[in-house]
N, C-alpha and C positions, 0 to 999 in steps of 0.2 A: 279181501277188500281193503283191509287196513294193513299197512306195512308194519312189520315187527320193528320195535325200537332197537336200534343197534346197541350192543354192549361191547365196549372196547376194553380189552385187557392185553396190554402190550407185554409180551413175555420175552425176557432177556435170555440170551444164549450164554451158557456157562462154558468157559474155555476148558476148565478141568473139572471133572466130576468123578467121584469114587465109584467103585463097583456096587457098593451097597445102594447108592442113590439110583444107579441105573436099574438095579433089580427092583427096587421099590417102584420105579416108574413103569417098568414092564409089567409088574404085577398089577398095578393100578389100571393099566391099559387092558389087561386081560379081563379083569373084573368088570370093567365098564361095559355097559350094554350098548351105549351109543357109539357107532362106528366113527373113527377119526376121519375128518374130511380130507380129501385129496387136494393138496396145494398145487395150484397151477399159476404160472406167471401171467400176469395180466397183459393186455395189449397196449397199455399206456406207454407213451414215449419215454425213453430212458433219459432221465434228468436228475439233477441234484435236488434233495429235499424229500419230503414224505410223499409217496405215490400210493395212496390208499383212498378208498372211498367208503363212506359210512352207509351208502345205499345197499341194502341187501339184494343179492342176485335171485332172480325168479327162475325156477326150473319146473319142468313138467313132471307128471306122476311117473311116467315110464323111465324117464331119465333118473329120477330119484331112486327107483327100485334097483335099477342096474348098478348105479353108483354104490348103493348100500351093500350089495353082494360083493362087488369087487373089493370094497374097503374092508369087509370082514375077512376075506381070504388073505389079503395083504397083511392085515393085523396079526393073524395067527402065525403067518410065516415070519413076520418080523420078530415075534416073541421067541420063536424056537431058534431060528438061525442067527438072528442079530445078537442074542446074548452070548452065544458061543463064539462068534466072530470078534466081538468087541474084546473079550478076554484074551483071545489069541493075538489080536492086533496090539493090545497094550503091552503084552510080553515082548512081542517083536520090536515094538518101538523102544522099549527100555533097553533091549539088547543092542539095537542099532545106536542108540544114544550113548551107551557105554562104550561101544567100539569107537565111535567118532570122538568121544571125549578122550579116550586113551591116546589117540593119534595126535591130539593138539595139546601142547603144553599149557599149563594154567597161565592165563594172562597173555597168551600169544595170539597171533593172527594166522588162521589156516591158509595154506597155499592153494593153488589151483587144483592140484591133484586130489587133495582131500575133499575139496568142494565138489569135484566131479564124482568121486566115489560115493559121497553122501547123497547126491542127487540120483545116482544110478540105483542105489539101494532103495531109495524112496519110490522110484518108478516101478521097480520090481515088486514092491509090496502092494502097490496100487493096481498092478496088472493082474493080480489074482481075481478070479471071477466067482469064487465059492463063498462070497459073503455079500450081504446087503450093504451098499455104501451109505455113509452118513449123508444127512441132508445137504451139508455144505459141499461134499465131494460129488454127490449126485448132481447138484446144480452146476458144478464146474465141469465135470467130465461129460455130462449128457446135455450140455447147453445147446448143442446143435440139434439134438433130437427134439428137445422141448421147443426149439424155435420152429422146427418143421411141423411139429404137432400143433403149435399155435397157429401157424399159417394155414394149416389144412382143417383145423377144427375150431373155427370161431364160434360155431353154435354151441359146442360143448362148453366153452368158457362162459358163455352167457347163461347156460343151464347148469351151473355149478350148484353145489349143495346149498341148501337154504339154512345151513347151520348158523349158529351165532358167530358174531365177528371175533369174539375173544378166543374161539377155537382155531382161527386162521392165523397164518404167519403173514405179517404185513411187510411188504418191501418198502423201506424208507427211501432208499436211493440205489441206483444200479451200481453193482460192484465192478470195479475196474478189472478188465481181463488181462491176463498175463500174455506175454509174447507168444508162448507156446499155444495158448488157447486161440489167439488170433490166427496163427499159422495153421492150426488144426481146422478152424472154420474155413479158411481159404482152400486148403487141400481137400477137406471133406472126407474124413475117415480116420480109422485108427492106424492104417498103414502110413498115412502121411504124418501121423503123430510120431510113429517110431522112426520114420526117415528123418524127421526134423530134430531128433534128439541131439545128434552131434552138433548140428547148427545152433541149437538152443544153448548147448553148453558153451560153444564158442562165443555166442552172443553174450551170455551171462559173464563169461570171463572177460570179454572186451569191455562190457559195461562196468564191471568191478574195477578193472585197471584204470579206465577213464576216471571213475570216481576217485580213486586213490591219487591219481596224477593231479586231478582238479583240486583236491584238498591240499596237496603239497604246494601247488602253485599259489593257491590262495594264502596259505600261511606265509610263503616267501614274500608275496606282495605286501601283506600286512606288516611283516617285520621290516621290509625296506621302507614302507611309508612311515612307520614309527621312527625309523632311523633318520629319515629326512626331516620329520617334524622336530625331533630332538636337535638336529643340527641347526634348523632355523631358529628354534626357541633359545638354544644356548649357543650363540655364535661366539665361540671362544677364539680369540685371535691366536695365531700361531706363535707370535712373539710379543711379549708384554713390554710396555714402555719402561724405561729405566726410572727408578724412583731415587731422588736425591734426598739428602738430609734436610734441605730447606723445605721440601714438600712435606716430609714427615713432621717437621717442626710446625708448619702451618696447620696441618691436620690436627696435631695434638693441641695446638693453641686454640683452634676453633672448638675442639671438643671440650677443652678446659673452660673456655668462655661460656659454652652452653651449660656445662655443669654449674658454673658460678651463678648464671642467671636462674637456674632451677633452685640453687641453694638460697639465693636472695628471695625468690618468691616463697620458698618454704619458710624462711625466717619471718617474712611479712605475714604470712598466714598464721604462723605461730604467735606472733605478737598480737594479731587481731583476735585470735582465740583466747589469748591470755586476758586481753581487755574485756572481751565478752564474759570471761569467767569472773573477772573482778567486778564487773557491773552486776552480774547475776548474784555474786556473793553479797555485794552491798545491798541489793534489793531484798535478798533473803534475810539479811540481818535487820533491815528496816521493817520488813514484814513481821519478823519474829519479835522485835522490840516493841512495835506498835500493836495496838489492839485493832482488830478488824471491825469491831463494833464501833469504836471511836471514829475510824475512817468513814464507815458507812454513815454515821450520824453527821459528820462534818460535810460530806458530799451532799447528803440530803438537805441539810440546812443551807449550803451554798447554792444548790440548785433552786431552792425555794426563794432565796434572796434575789438571785439573778432574774428569776421570772417576775417577781414583784417590781424590781427596778425597771425592767423593760416595759412593763405595763404602765408604770408611772411616767416614764419618759415619753412613751407613745402618746399619752394624753396631753402632756405639757408641751410637746413640740409644736402642736397646733397653735397654742397661745404664743409661743416664742416666735413663730413665723409671722404671726399677725402683728406683734409689737415691733419686730424688726422691720417689717414692711412699712409701718407707719413712720419710723425714724428715717428710713431711706427716702421715703416720699417727701418728707419735710425738707431734707437736705437737697434733694433733686430740684424741688421747686425753687429754693433759694438760689441754687447755682444757675438755673435757667433764667431767673429774673436778672441777675447780675450780668450774665452773658448777653442777653438780649438788650439790656440797657446800654452796655458798652458798644455793641455793634450799631445800635440805633444812633448813638451819639456821634460815632465816627461817620456814619452815613450822612447825617444832617450837616455836620461841619464841612465835610468834603463837598457836598452839593452847594452849600452856601458860598464857600470860597471859590469854587469853580465858576459860579455865576458872577461873583464880584471881580474875578480876575479878567474876565472877558467883557464885563460891563453889560451883562444880559439879564440882570436881576430885575424882574418887573415890579417887585415890592420895594425897590430902593427909594424912588421918589426924592432923590436929592439928599438922602440920608445915608450915603455910603460910608462916611467916616464913622458914624455911630455904629453901623453894623460891623465894621472892621474892629472897632474898639471892643464890642461884645465878644467877637471871636478871639481876640487877643487875650481878654480876661479869662475866657473858658479854657484856652490852651495853657495859660500860665498856672491855672488852678490845678492842673493835672501833673505838675512837676513834683518830684520828691525832694525831700531835704536830706536824704542819705548822702554821706560823703563819698562812698564808693560808687554808687549809682546816682550821681548828682542830677544828671539829665534824664534818667530813666523814669517812666511814668510809674506811679504807685499802683499797688494792687487794688482792684475794685472791692469796695466794702459796702455792705448794706446800709441803708439809711437808719438813723437811730430808732425810729418807730418800728421799722422792719426787724431790727436786731432784738428789740424788746419782745415783739410777738414771737420771734423765733425761740428765744429763751423760755418763754412761757410754755409753748407747745412741747419743747424738748423736755422740760421738767415733768410734764404730765406723762409723757411716754416713758420716762425713766421710772416714775412711780408705778406704772403698770408692770414694768419689767421686774421690779423688786418684789411685787406681790404675786408673781407667778408661782413660786414655790412656798408661799406663806402657809399653805395647808398641808405641806409635805414634811415628814420627819427628816431630821438631819442625816440619817443613814442613807437616805435616797436623794437628798438635794445638795449635800456638801461633798465636794470633790475629794477632800482629804479623808473623810469617813469611808467613802466608797473605795478608795485606794487602800485603806487599812484592811478591808476585807480580803482583797486580792493579795496584799502583802502577807497576811496570815496564811493563806493558801500556799503562797510561794515558799514560806519558811517551813511549814509542816510537811508538805508533799511537793517538793520541787520537781520531781520527775513528771508527775501527772500535770503539774502546772505548765511545764514546758511542752508536754505532748498536746495540751489543749490549745496552744498558740494564743495565750492570753495577751501577750504583747501586741498582737495584731488586732485584737478585739477592743482593747481599751480606748484607742483614739476615736473609734466610731461610737463607743458607748458614752464617752464624755463630751462628744461634740455638742449636744443640746445645752449642757450646763455651761460650756465655754462660750457659746453664742449668747446665752442669756447674760453673762457678765460683760460681754463686749457690745451690748446694744448701744450704749452711750459713747463708745470709743470712736474717734474720728482721726484717721491717720493723716488727714490734710490740715489739721489744726495744730499749730505749734504748742499751744497750751494744754493739749491732751496728754495724759500720763502714758508712760511707756507700758508695754504689755507685761514686762517683768514685775510691775507693781500690783498685778491682779492676784487674788488668792489662788486661783487655779494653777497659775504658773509655778508658784513656790511649792504647792503640793505635788505637782507632777515632777518637778525637778528633784525633790527629795525621794520620790518613789523610784526614779530612774537611777539614782546613785545607790546601787545595791551593795550593801556592806558585805565584806568578806568574799567578794567575787571578782574575778579578773574582768577586764573590759572586753576581752575576746569572748568570754563565756557569758557575759551579761546580755541577755536577749531583750531586756527592758530599756537599754540605753537609747534606743531609737524611738521610744514612745513620744517624747517631747517633740522631736523632729516631725514625726507623723502627725501630731496634733496641729502643728504649725502649717504643714502642707495641706491638711484636709479641712481646717477650720479658719486659719488666719489668712492664708493667701487667697482663697476664694472671696473673702470679705474685702480685702484690699483690691482685688480685681473689680468688684462691683463699684467701689469708689472711683477707680480709674476710668471706667467706662461711662459712668453716669454723672459724676460730681466734679471730678478734677478739672481745673482750668489750667492748661499748659502755659498761659501767659502770666499766671500768678507765681511770682518768685517764692513767696512763703509756702504755698502749697507744694510746689515742685521740690523745694529743698527738704521739706518734711517727708514727702513721699519717697523721694530718691534715697534719703538717708536711712529711712526705716527698711526699705527693700535691700539696701546694701548690707545693713547690719544683720538682717535675718539670713540672707543668702550666703554671706561670708562666714558668719559665726557657725552656722549649721551645715556648711559645705554643700549647699544645694546647687552651686554653679559648677563645681568640679565633677568631671566624669559625665555620665549621661544624665541629662536633666529629666526630672519627673514631669508628668502632665500638668500639675498645678503651676509649676514654675514656668513652663513654656507658655501656658495660657496667659499668665500675668504679664510676661515680657512682650508677648504679641499684642496684648491690649494696650500697653504703653506705646508701642510703635504706631499702632493704628490711631491712637488719640493725638500723638505728636504730628503725624502726617495730616490729619484733619485740621489742626491749628495752623499749620504752614499754608495749606491750600485755601483756608477760609478767612482766617483772622489777620493775615499780613496784608497791609495796604500802604504803599508809599506813593502819593500823587506826584504828578509832573506839572510844573508851572513854567511860565515864561521866565527868561533869565532876569528880567528887570525886577521881578518880585523876589527872586532868590538872592540877588545881590544886596537887598535891603534886609538886614537881620531883624529889624523891628516890624516887618510886614507880617500879617497873620498867616499868609501862605508859607513863608519861610518857617515860622514857628510850628505850624501844623505839620509841615513835612518833617521837621526835626523830631517832633513828638512821635510820628509814625516810624521814623528811622530808629529811634531809641526803643520803641516797642518791639521792632523786629530784632534788634540787638538783644533785648531782654529774652525774647523767645529762643535766640541762638544760645544764650547762656543756660537757659533751662533745659535745652536739648542736650548740651554737653554735660549736664549733671549726671546723665545716665551712661556716661562712658564707663565701660567695664561690665555693665549689666545688659544693655541692649546691644545687639551685634554692631560691630564697627561699621560695616558697610551701610547699615541703616542710618547711623549717625552722619556719615559722610554725605549720604544722599540728601538727608533733610537739612543738615546744618550748613553744608558747603555748596552742594550742587544747586539747591533751590534758594536758600536764604542769602548766602554770600554772593553767589554769582548773579542771581536774577534781580535782587533788590538792593543789597547793601553796596555793592561795588558801583552801581549806577549813581547812587547818591554821593559816594566818595569821589568819584571822578569828576562830577559836576561841581563840587565844592571848590572855592578858591583856596590857594595855597597860603593858609594862614593858621594861626594857632587853633582856631575852632575846628578846622579840618583834621589837625593832628590829634586832637582830643577824641574825635570820632574813631580814628584809627586805633588809638589806645583801647577804647571800649571794645572794639571788635577783637583785637589781639588777645585781650584778657580772657575772652570766652574759650579760646582754643585749649584743649588738654595738653599738658606738658609732655605726655607720652608721645605725642605726634612729633616732637622735636628733640627726642633723646639723642639721636645720632646726628652727625654733621650732615647737613643737606638732606635730612630725613623728610622735611616738609616739601622738598622738591619733587618727591615721588607722587604727591597729591597735586593735581593740576590747579585746583582752586587756591591752595596755599601758596603755590609758586606765583600765581597771578597776583595775590595780595602782597607778597614780598616785592615783586616788581613795581607795584604801585607805590610802595613806601620808598623804594630806591629812586624812582622818578620824581617823587615829591621832594626828596632831599636834594637832588640835583637842581630842581627848579628854585628852591630856596637859596642854595649856594651861589647861583648865577646872579642873584640880585646884588647890585653894588650901591652903596657899600653894605657889607654884612654887619648888621647891627647885633647887639647883645641878645635881643629877643630872637632874632633869626638863628643865631648860633645855639641858643637854648632849644629852639624847636628842632633844629637838625640833630642835636644831641639826643633828644627824645626818640627821633626816628631811628638813629643808629642803635640805640638800646633795644628798640623793638626788633630790628633786624638781627641783632646778636642773640636775643632770646629765641628767635625763630631759626637759629643756626644758619642764617644766610650770611656767612662770613665773607664770601666773595664780594657781595654788595657793600659790606662794611669796609673792606680793604680798599675798594675802588673809591669810595667817598673820602676816606682818610688820606689816601695818597694823592688824590686829585686836588683836594682843597686844603691839605695840610692842617688837619685837625690834630693838634698836639695834645698829648695826654689822654688819648682815648684808647 
């Protein structure tokens, strides 16, 4: 009812076994009670792989009894006859092997005759029927009989022994049949096997010859392919080109140059290694000479000092910002008051004179002469007493009470600024003491000082202290002291002059320049944007002179400009453009008012004309600082062409008109007229020189030419000569015979 669990024990077949092993095996078989099972080929299809089944076969009782009896007889027979035959067979095989070996030389290949003789002896040995064949021979020689038995006895295969699986021989894969076995199966019998012996020998011989021929052909093909590959890989020309001495010289020279380059690189590497060795030796000596404990103590104390300094400045910078904001607010309010007052005055006078010129003033009521007198007095009060700018208006100044209030508030702010560091020790509030700490570090441990980039940190560290000292500094005031007079400047300058060090090796030489860029220029930029009045000659001269000194002395304009420098110059250009667009105003009146020099319209227009000339002069003060194209646009294209030339052309040819031309010509920078006819390249200057030429012609045409006229023409010729308009000068001199010019 229950199938027996299969036990699989795959037994390997030994190719060679000694007689003692065979005897032991036979004795074990005789002593065993259980009969050996009869191995029969299964009916499974022949294919590669394992062809076995773990399912046990079921047999009937009768079949089992018959099989047991037959197996017992076969077993006894195999023990008696098999042992004797195996011994005889081994002796015969040894004899045959000895004979076959004697015929073939050692290491040689047997010929066809020897192979046929060996095959014939082997067949004769197998043809004997007085022994029990081995399992392998039995399977090969009687394959046809087993096949017939399998075809006719399917039931017997199904009723095979019910022995264990490990007692059976398992067929893993069908064995390939030889040509003789296939021919024997087709012919069906031992007779056909004997008849096909000769054909088998011929066929074996043919196959062996074909194999040898195939091997030889393959070796030849491989050798020919290798030869072709070698020819393709090494394409050696049949004739080599001729080599001249020049070619050899070039190759030798190229090789020599390569070796020289390698030598130079090696020398540079050697020098670099020597420098590293020297630096390492110096560091080693410094470490050996100094005490590590002292270094640690110094670094620890310096770190603590720096931390305390940063905390102190972090708290005080809030107060510095507040006081600085108060001072800037005070100055901004004052500048706005003066600017609005000037603009309002110009607006009122212009409106009043415009109404008087056309007789449309509703508030006149027959008192027009009185109104004109008031306007004349107001215009005359704005004239300056300066000899150089005799007719130019004076700078706007605050009223006395406004000036007193301004001074009082300014003193209060300065008092607050001085008390910011009143509760701080001098080591943290004095620039000189702070720099002494870093100077000591630089002197004792210069390498660590340079590696820490202290020269880059000092400008930012000292910025709050510098700003605190500059709270009362006004770059627009001529009476304000120069920055070189402040304590911080002298302390920083002494620190930058590092004794016993070359300028190239001194990394602290740029500290003063960095402080000016990061602390001074931003402060000046704030004055330019919020406080500076471009129409004020005093403010413009102070501001332009200071910027020129700083930028030229510290070489901030040469090369690539820094961001603070670019921002400052851009702010100056923006402020000048705003003044030209908003503050320049020259009114137009009927000719009858302009011919009368005593009329208020004439005087007001002259005042506005000289105000525009004053702005032109202030603009040209920035020559060399602000880009030249910006100066030409503001000073010549807008001011000269749109405003000044209109007034000059409408003025009568008299001495007053020539004076105006002189005032305009003085404003031009001399660099614009360095070369002959250099001014001719600028259209506005060429237009101005033509106007002077035409004015001189008009004066010379008057008859008779008086001494005053000759003096005026001489002044015009001097202006033309200064402007390098030599053609115009030559034309006037030759035409009107001005001798001695």
